[in-house]
C-alpha positions in Angstrom: 19.5 -170.4 -37.9 22.7 -171.4 -40.1 24.9 -168.9 -41.3 28.6 -168.3 -42.5 31.0 -165.8 -41.9 34.7 -164.8 -42.7 36.9 -163.6 -39.9 40.2 -162.3 -40.5 43.4 -163.6 -39.1 47.2 -163.1 -39.1 47.3 -165.7 -41.3 44.4 -164.8 -43.8 40.9 -165.0 -43.7 38.8 -168.1 -41.8 35.4 -169.2 -42.3 33.0 -170.2 -39.6 29.9 -171.9 -40.4 27.5 -171.0 -37.4 24.5 -172.9 -36.1 22.8 -171.7 -33.2 20.0 -173.8 -31.2 16.4 -173.1 -30.4 16.3 -171.5 -27.1 19.0 -170.4 -24.6 22.4 -172.0 -25.6 24.5 -174.3 -22.9 27.8 -173.8 -24.6 29.9 -173.0 -27.7 31.2 -176.0 -29.6 34.0 -175.1 -31.8 35.3 -177.7 -34.6 38.0 -177.9 -36.8 38.6 -180.0 -39.9 41.1 -182.5 -41.0 44.5 -181.5 -42.9 43.1 -182.2 -46.2 39.4 -182.0 -45.9 36.8 -179.6 -45.0 34.2 -178.8 -42.3 31.6 -181.1 -44.1 32.9 -184.3 -42.9 30.2 -186.8 -41.9 31.5 -187.2 -38.4 31.5 -183.4 -38.0 28.1 -182.8 -39.4 26.6 -185.3 -37.5 28.0 -184.0 -34.4 26.8 -180.5 -35.4 23.3 -181.6 -35.8 23.2 -183.6 -32.6 24.9 -180.7 -30.5 22.5 -178.0 -31.9 19.6 -180.0 -31.2 21.3 -180.5 -27.4 21.4 -176.8 -27.1 24.9 -175.8 -28.4 26.1 -173.1 -30.6 28.1 -174.9 -33.1 31.1 -173.2 -35.0 32.9 -175.1 -37.6 35.9 -173.2 -38.5 37.8 -173.4 -42.1 41.5 -172.5 -41.8 42.8 -169.8 -44.0 44.7 -172.3 -46.2 41.5 -174.1 -47.1 39.7 -170.7 -47.5 42.4 -169.8 -49.7 41.8 -173.3 -51.9 45.1 -175.0 -50.6 44.9 -178.7 -49.5 48.4 -178.9 -48.2 48.0 -177.9 -44.5 49.8 -174.9 -43.0 52.5 -175.0 -40.5 51.1 -175.8 -37.0 52.1 -172.7 -35.6 50.1 -170.7 -38.4 47.1 -173.0 -37.9 47.4 -172.5 -33.9 47.2 -168.8 -34.5 44.3 -168.5 -36.8 42.3 -170.9 -34.8 42.9 -169.0 -31.6 42.0 -165.8 -33.5 38.9 -167.0 -34.7 38.0 -168.5 -31.1 38.7 -165.0 -29.5 36.0 -163.7 -31.7 33.4 -166.4 -31.2 33.9 -165.9 -27.3 33.0 -162.1 -27.7 30.2 -163.2 -29.5 29.0 -165.7 -27.1 29.7 -164.2 -23.9 29.1 -166.2 -20.8 29.1 -169.5 -22.3 31.6 -172.2 -21.7 33.7 -173.0 -24.6 34.4 -176.5 -25.8 36.8 -176.9 -28.7 37.8 -179.8 -31.0 37.7 -181.3 -34.3 38.8 -184.3 -36.4 42.4 -185.2 -37.0 44.6 -182.2 -37.7 41.7 -180.1 -36.4 41.9 -182.0 -33.1 45.5 -181.7 -32.7 44.7 -177.6 -33.1 42.4 -177.6 -30.4 44.4 -179.9 -28.2 47.4 -177.5 -28.5 45.5 -174.1 -28.1 43.1 -175.2 -25.4 44.9 -173.5 -22.5 45.2 -170.5 -24.9 41.7 -170.1 -25.6 40.6 -171.0 -22.0 38.5 -174.1 -23.3 36.6 -175.9 -20.9 36.7 -179.2 -22.5 38.0 -180.6 -25.7 36.5 -183.2 -28.3 39.2 -185.1 -30.5 37.8 -187.1 -33.3 40.3 -189.5 -35.0 43.0 -188.2 -33.0 46.2 -188.9 -35.3 48.4 -190.2 -32.5 51.4 -190.9 -35.0 52.1 -190.7 -38.7 51.0 -194.2 -40.5 53.9 -196.5 -39.8 56.0 -194.1 -37.3 54.7 -195.0 -34.0 57.9 -193.5 -32.6 56.6 -190.0 -33.4 53.9 -190.1 -30.9 51.8 -186.9 -30.4 50.4 -188.2 -27.1 51.8 -185.1 -25.1 49.3 -182.8 -27.4 46.7 -184.4 -25.3 47.8 -183.5 -22.3 45.5 -180.2 -22.2 44.7 -180.1 -18.3 40.9 -179.9 -19.2 38.3 -182.5 -19.7 39.3 -184.2 -23.0 37.2 -187.0 -25.1 39.0 -188.8 -27.9 36.9 -190.9 -30.4 39.2 -193.1 -32.4 38.6 -196.5 -34.7 40.4 -199.4 -34.0 41.9 -199.6 -37.6 42.8 -196.4 -38.0 46.4 -196.3 -39.2 47.3 -193.0 -37.4 47.1 -195.2 -34.2 45.1 -195.4 -30.8 45.8 -193.0 -27.9 45.9 -194.4 -24.5 43.7 -192.6 -21.7 45.4 -190.8 -19.4 44.6 -188.1 -16.6 41.4 -185.8 -17.7 41.7 -188.0 -21.1 38.9 -190.4 -21.9 39.4 -192.7 -25.1 36.5 -194.2 -26.8 37.2 -197.2 -29.3 34.9 -197.6 -32.2 35.3 -201.2 -33.4 35.5 -201.2 -37.1 36.3 -197.7 -37.9 38.8 -196.1 -39.7 40.6 -192.9 -39.6 37.4 -191.1 -41.3 35.0 -192.5 -38.7 32.5 -192.8 -41.9 30.9 -196.1 -40.6 28.5 -194.7 -38.0 28.7 -190.8 -37.8 25.5 -190.7 -35.7 27.0 -193.3 -33.0 30.1 -191.0 -33.0 27.8 -188.0 -32.4 25.8 -190.0 -29.7 29.0 -190.8 -27.9 30.1 -187.2 -27.8 26.8 -185.8 -27.0 26.7 -188.2 -23.8 30.0 -187.0 -22.9 28.8 -183.2 -23.5 25.8 -183.8 -21.0 27.7 -185.4 -18.3 29.7 -182.2 -18.0 26.5 -180.2 -18.2 27.3 -178.5 -21.5 24.6 -180.1 -23.4 20.6 -180.7 -22.7 19.1 -184.1 -22.5 
């Protein structure tokens, strides 16, 4: 049954849209949004639908700056602090479940940076922004070195770049897709669900 909740953080209130599966849950999947977007992005909604059907509790987390109505993102440290606070609450609400974190673009970066701190079992990074457009020298590749299984799904036409695979980092390239991954949200979700099943976090 879907519902939303407000969770207080040191950076202001965050909102959580929570969807729960029918029957026992296999894992908790927490998803963050892009810098100027929301948790209703097509790829996030498609992943939510598929994951709930596959036995995951899905929490879509709206950062405090977006709850407050601002589009300009908060500093990275503020994002990470708010996210980590919300994850601690969600973990308490879902005791015993493996926690997989992720999101799109900025949300993927937050999930990667905090993966160790929140004791994540895995990371799903949709449209990971490897560098600012036209600035390949400003690589954020180091953020993907989470130490836990990490799946990156990026389009081959993404102006933010295409990460390379690495230890524990699997990269799936979606032909014809740009940064918004709007061309085939269901296909993107299916790729992520396959990866979740490989790790035992989703039902067939």
